[in-house]
C-alpha positions in Angstrom: -27.7 -5.9 -20.0 -30.1 -5.8 -17.0 -29.6 -9.5 -16.3 -25.8 -9.2 -16.6 -25.8 -6.2 -14.2 -27.9 -8.0 -11.6 -26.2 -11.4 -12.1 -22.7 -10.0 -11.9 -23.5 -8.0 -8.7 -25.2 -11.0 -7.1 -22.2 -13.3 -8.0 -19.7 -10.7 -6.7 -21.7 -10.5 -3.5 -21.9 -14.2 -3.1 -18.2 -15.0 -3.9 -17.0 -12.1 -1.8 -19.2 -13.3 1.1 -17.9 -16.8 0.9 -14.3 -15.6 0.8 -14.9 -13.3 3.8 -16.4 -16.2 5.7 -13.4 -18.3 5.1 -11.0 -15.6 6.3 -13.2 -14.8 9.2 -13.4 -18.4 10.3 -9.6 -18.6 10.3 -9.5 -15.4 12.3 -12.0 -16.4 15.0 -11.7 -20.2 15.2 -9.0 -22.0 13.2 -6.0 -20.0 14.2 -7.0 -19.4 17.8 -7.5 -23.2 18.0 -4.2 -24.0 16.4 -2.6 -21.3 18.6 -3.4 -23.6 21.6 -1.5 -26.5 20.1 2.1 -27.5 20.1 4.5 -26.4 17.3 4.4 -29.7 15.4 0.6 -29.7 15.3 0.3 -26.0 14.1 3.0 -26.4 11.4 1.6 -29.7 10.1 -2.0 -28.6 10.1 -1.2 -25.4 8.3 0.9 -27.3 5.7 -2.0 -29.6 5.1 -4.5 -26.8 4.9 -2.4 -24.8 2.5 -2.1 -27.9 0.3 -5.9 -28.6 0.5 -7.2 -25.1 -0.1 -5.8 -24.9 -3.6 -8.9 -26.4 -5.3 -11.6 -25.3 -7.7 -14.1 -24.2 -5.0 -11.5 -21.8 -3.5 -10.5 -20.6 -7.0 -14.1 -19.8 -7.9 -14.7 -17.9 -4.7 -11.3 -16.1 -4.3 -10.8 -15.3 -8.0 -14.5 -15.0 -8.8 -14.9 -12.2 -6.2 -12.4 -10.1 -8.2 -13.8 -11.0 -11.6 -17.4 -10.6 -10.7 -16.9 -7.3 -8.9 -15.0 -5.9 -11.9 -17.8 -7.1 -14.2 -20.4 -5.6 -11.9 -18.5 -2.3 -11.9 -18.2 -2.2 -15.7 -21.9 -3.1 -16.2 -23.0 -0.3 -13.9 -21.1 2.5 -15.8 -24.1 3.3 -17.9 -26.3 6.3 -17.3 -29.1 5.6 -14.8 -27.3 2.7 -13.1 -24.5 4.6 -11.5 -26.2 5.0 -8.2 -24.7 1.8 -6.9 -21.4 2.2 -8.6 -19.6 3.9 -5.7 -20.4 1.0 -3.4 -19.2 -1.5 -6.0 -15.9 0.5 -6.6 -15.4 0.8 -2.8 -15.9 -3.0 -2.5 -13.4 -3.6 -5.3 -10.8 -1.4 -3.6 -11.2 -3.4 -0.3 -10.9 -6.6 -2.2 -7.7 -5.4 -3.8 -6.4 -5.0 -0.3 -7.3 -8.7 0.3 -5.4 -9.7 -2.8 -2.4 -7.5 -1.9 -2.1 -8.9 1.6 -2.6 -12.4 0.4 0.2 -12.0 -2.2 2.6 -10.0 0.1 2.0 -11.6 3.5 0.1 -14.9 3.6 1.3 -16.7 0.5 5.0 -16.1 1.2 4.5 -17.4 4.7 2.6 -20.4 3.4 5.6 -21.0 1.1 8.0 -20.9 4.1 6.0 -23.7 5.7 6.0 -25.7 2.4 9.7 -25.3 1.9 10.3 -26.5 5.5 9.2 -30.0 4.4 8.4 -32.9 6.6 7.7 -31.6 10.2 9.6 -34.6 11.6 12.7 -33.4 9.8 12.5 -29.7 10.8 15.3 -28.8 13.1 13.6 -26.1 15.0 9.8 -26.2 14.9 9.5 -23.4 17.5 11.5 -21.0 15.3 9.5 -22.0 12.2 6.3 -21.3 14.1 7.6 -18.0 15.4 8.5 -16.9 11.9 5.0 -17.9 10.6 2.2 -17.6 13.1 1.9 -14.0 14.3 2.5 -12.4 10.9 0.2 -14.8 9.2 -2.6 -14.2 11.7 -2.2 -10.4 11.4 -2.4 -10.6 7.6 -5.4 -12.9 7.8 -7.2 -10.5 10.2 -6.7 -7.7 7.7 -8.0 -10.0 4.9 -11.0 -10.9 7.1 -11.9 -7.3 7.8 -11.3 -6.0 4.3 -13.3 -8.9 2.6 -16.1 -8.5 5.2 -16.3 -4.8 4.4 -16.3 -5.6 0.7 -19.1 -8.1 1.2 -21.1 -5.5 3.1 -20.7 -2.9 0.4 -21.7 -5.3 -2.3 -24.8 -6.3 -0.3 -25.7 -2.7 0.1 -25.2 -2.2 -3.7 -27.5 -5.1 -4.3 -30.1 -3.6 -2.1 -29.7 -0.3 -3.9 -30.0 -1.9 -7.3 -33.3 -3.4 -6.3 -34.6 0.1 -5.5 -33.7 1.6 -8.9 -36.5 2.1 -11.3 -36.8 -0.2 -14.3 
Protein backbone atom coordinates (compact mmCIF):
# COMPACT_ATOMS: atom_id res chain seq x y z
CA UNK A 1 0.00 0.00 0.00
CA UNK A 2 2.94 2.35 0.64
CA UNK A 3 3.98 2.22 -3.01
CA UNK A 4 0.41 2.86 -4.19
CA UNK A 5 0.09 5.81 -1.81
CA UNK A 6 3.30 7.41 -2.99
CA UNK A 7 2.81 6.57 -6.68
CA UNK A 8 -0.76 7.87 -6.81
CA UNK A 9 0.20 11.11 -5.09
CA UNK A 10 3.20 11.54 -7.39
CA UNK A 11 1.06 10.83 -10.48
CA UNK A 12 -1.64 13.22 -9.23
CA UNK A 13 0.95 15.94 -8.71
CA UNK A 14 2.54 15.37 -12.11
CA UNK A 15 -0.68 15.26 -14.14
CA UNK A 16 -2.19 18.21 -12.29
CA UNK A 17 1.01 20.18 -12.83
CA UNK A 18 1.00 19.44 -16.55
CA UNK A 19 -2.65 20.47 -16.81
CA UNK A 20 -1.99 23.65 -14.82
CA UNK A 21 0.90 24.44 -17.15
CA UNK A 22 -1.31 24.06 -20.20
CA UNK A 23 -4.02 26.36 -18.85
CA UNK A 24 -1.45 28.86 -17.58
CA UNK A 25 0.31 28.97 -20.96
CA UNK A 26 -3.02 29.74 -22.61
CA UNK A 27 -3.65 32.47 -20.02
CA UNK A 28 -0.30 34.25 -20.29
CA UNK A 29 0.82 33.56 -23.86
CA UNK A 30 -1.57 31.87 -26.30
CA UNK A 31 -4.72 33.91 -25.79
CA UNK A 32 -2.94 37.28 -25.40
CA UNK A 33 -1.11 36.49 -28.64
CA UNK A 34 -4.28 35.49 -30.44
CA UNK A 35 -5.99 38.54 -28.96
CA UNK A 36 -3.64 40.68 -31.08
CA UNK A 37 -4.74 39.01 -34.30
CA UNK A 38 -7.67 39.54 -36.61
CA UNK A 39 -11.00 37.75 -36.16
CA UNK A 40 -10.34 35.11 -38.83
CA UNK A 41 -6.97 34.15 -37.35
CA UNK A 42 -8.30 33.82 -33.79
CA UNK A 43 -11.33 31.76 -34.80
CA UNK A 44 -9.37 29.50 -37.14
CA UNK A 45 -6.52 29.00 -34.65
CA UNK A 46 -8.88 28.12 -31.82
CA UNK A 47 -10.83 25.73 -34.05
CA UNK A 48 -7.60 23.91 -34.93
CA UNK A 49 -6.37 23.90 -31.32
CA UNK A 50 -9.69 22.52 -30.11
CA UNK A 51 -9.50 19.74 -32.70
CA UNK A 52 -5.86 18.95 -31.90
CA UNK A 53 -6.07 18.95 -28.12
CA UNK A 54 -8.37 15.95 -28.02
CA UNK A 55 -5.60 13.37 -27.93
CA UNK A 56 -4.20 10.72 -25.62
CA UNK A 57 -1.65 12.97 -23.95
CA UNK A 58 -4.30 15.49 -23.01
CA UNK A 59 -6.62 12.70 -21.79
CA UNK A 60 -3.89 11.23 -19.58
CA UNK A 61 -3.09 14.62 -18.02
CA UNK A 62 -6.59 16.11 -17.77
CA UNK A 63 -8.39 12.91 -16.76
CA UNK A 64 -5.44 11.46 -14.92
CA UNK A 65 -5.30 14.45 -12.60
CA UNK A 66 -8.78 13.59 -11.35
CA UNK A 67 -8.29 9.82 -11.20
CA UNK A 68 -4.88 9.94 -9.52
CA UNK A 69 -5.97 12.59 -7.02
CA UNK A 70 -8.99 10.50 -6.07
CA UNK A 71 -6.78 7.43 -5.75
CA UNK A 72 -4.30 9.39 -3.63
CA UNK A 73 -7.09 10.56 -1.35
CA UNK A 74 -8.51 7.06 -0.89
CA UNK A 75 -5.07 5.57 -0.27
CA UNK A 76 -4.40 8.13 2.48
CA UNK A 77 -7.55 7.37 4.48
CA UNK A 78 -5.77 4.88 6.72
CA UNK A 79 -4.60 5.73 10.21
CA UNK A 80 -1.13 7.22 10.33
CA UNK A 81 -1.33 8.60 6.77
CA UNK A 82 -4.02 11.21 7.20
CA UNK A 83 -1.61 14.08 7.83
CA UNK A 84 -1.46 14.86 4.10
CA UNK A 85 -5.12 14.03 3.39
CA UNK A 86 -6.44 17.60 3.90
CA UNK A 87 -4.02 18.90 1.24
CA UNK A 88 -5.06 16.18 -1.19
CA UNK A 89 -8.77 16.80 -0.58
CA UNK A 90 -8.30 20.56 -1.01
CA UNK A 91 -6.47 19.88 -4.29
CA UNK A 92 -9.30 17.60 -5.39
CA UNK A 93 -11.87 20.32 -4.66
CA UNK A 94 -9.89 22.84 -6.70
CA UNK A 95 -9.58 20.38 -9.54
CA UNK A 96 -13.34 19.85 -9.47
CA UNK A 97 -13.61 23.62 -10.09
CA UNK A 98 -11.39 23.11 -13.14
CA UNK A 99 -13.64 20.34 -14.41
CA UNK A 100 -16.79 22.35 -13.75
CA UNK A 101 -15.55 25.47 -15.52
CA UNK A 102 -14.33 23.35 -18.42
CA UNK A 103 -17.71 21.66 -18.76
CA UNK A 104 -19.86 24.77 -18.23
CA UNK A 105 -17.80 27.49 -19.92
CA UNK A 106 -14.92 26.41 -22.13
CA UNK A 107 -16.25 23.29 -23.87
CA UNK A 108 -19.60 24.89 -24.81
CA UNK A 109 -17.70 27.87 -26.26
CA UNK A 110 -15.38 25.52 -28.15
CA UNK A 111 -18.50 23.85 -29.54
CA UNK A 112 -19.81 27.23 -30.73
CA UNK A 113 -16.64 27.64 -32.79
CA UNK A 114 -16.85 24.10 -34.13
CA UNK A 115 -20.48 24.55 -35.19
CA UNK A 116 -19.58 27.77 -37.01
CA UNK A 117 -17.71 25.67 -39.55
CA UNK A 118 -15.33 26.96 -42.18
CA UNK A 119 -14.13 30.45 -41.23
CA UNK A 120 -14.38 31.55 -44.86
CA UNK A 121 -18.13 30.83 -44.75
CA UNK A 122 -18.90 32.53 -41.41
CA UNK A 123 -21.05 35.58 -42.06
CA UNK A 124 -19.91 37.67 -39.10
CA UNK A 125 -16.53 36.61 -37.69
CA UNK A 126 -16.42 39.65 -35.40
CA UNK A 127 -19.69 38.60 -33.71
CA UNK A 128 -18.45 35.01 -33.38
CA UNK A 129 -15.22 36.21 -31.81
CA UNK A 130 -17.14 38.54 -29.50
CA UNK A 131 -19.32 35.66 -28.32
CA UNK A 132 -16.30 33.44 -27.71
CA UNK A 133 -13.13 35.25 -26.70
CA UNK A 134 -13.74 37.18 -23.47
CA UNK A 135 -15.83 34.45 -21.82
CA UNK A 136 -13.39 31.71 -22.86
CA UNK A 137 -10.41 33.68 -21.54
CA UNK A 138 -12.14 34.35 -18.20
CA UNK A 139 -13.02 30.68 -17.83
CA UNK A 140 -9.49 29.65 -18.70
CA UNK A 141 -7.97 32.04 -16.15
CA UNK A 142 -10.16 30.43 -13.49
CA UNK A 143 -8.95 27.00 -14.66
CA UNK A 144 -5.33 28.16 -14.61
CA UNK A 145 -5.58 29.55 -11.08
CA UNK A 146 -7.52 26.57 -9.71
CA UNK A 147 -5.29 23.94 -11.32
CA UNK A 148 -2.14 25.78 -10.23
CA UNK A 149 -3.50 25.89 -6.69
CA UNK A 150 -4.30 22.17 -6.86
CA UNK A 151 -0.78 21.47 -8.11
CA UNK A 152 0.73 23.46 -5.24
CA UNK A 153 -1.39 21.63 -2.68
CA UNK A 154 -0.44 18.24 -4.10
CA UNK A 155 3.24 19.21 -4.14
CA UNK A 156 2.91 20.21 -0.49
CA UNK A 157 1.22 16.89 0.27
CA UNK A 158 4.07 15.06 -1.47
CA UNK A 159 6.60 16.93 0.67
CA UNK A 160 4.55 16.10 3.77
CA UNK A 161 4.37 12.44 2.80
CA UNK A 162 8.15 12.35 2.64
CA UNK A 163 8.31 13.63 6.22
CA UNK A 164 6.02 10.97 7.67
CA UNK A 165 7.69 8.15 9.57
CA UNK A 166 7.80 4.72 7.99
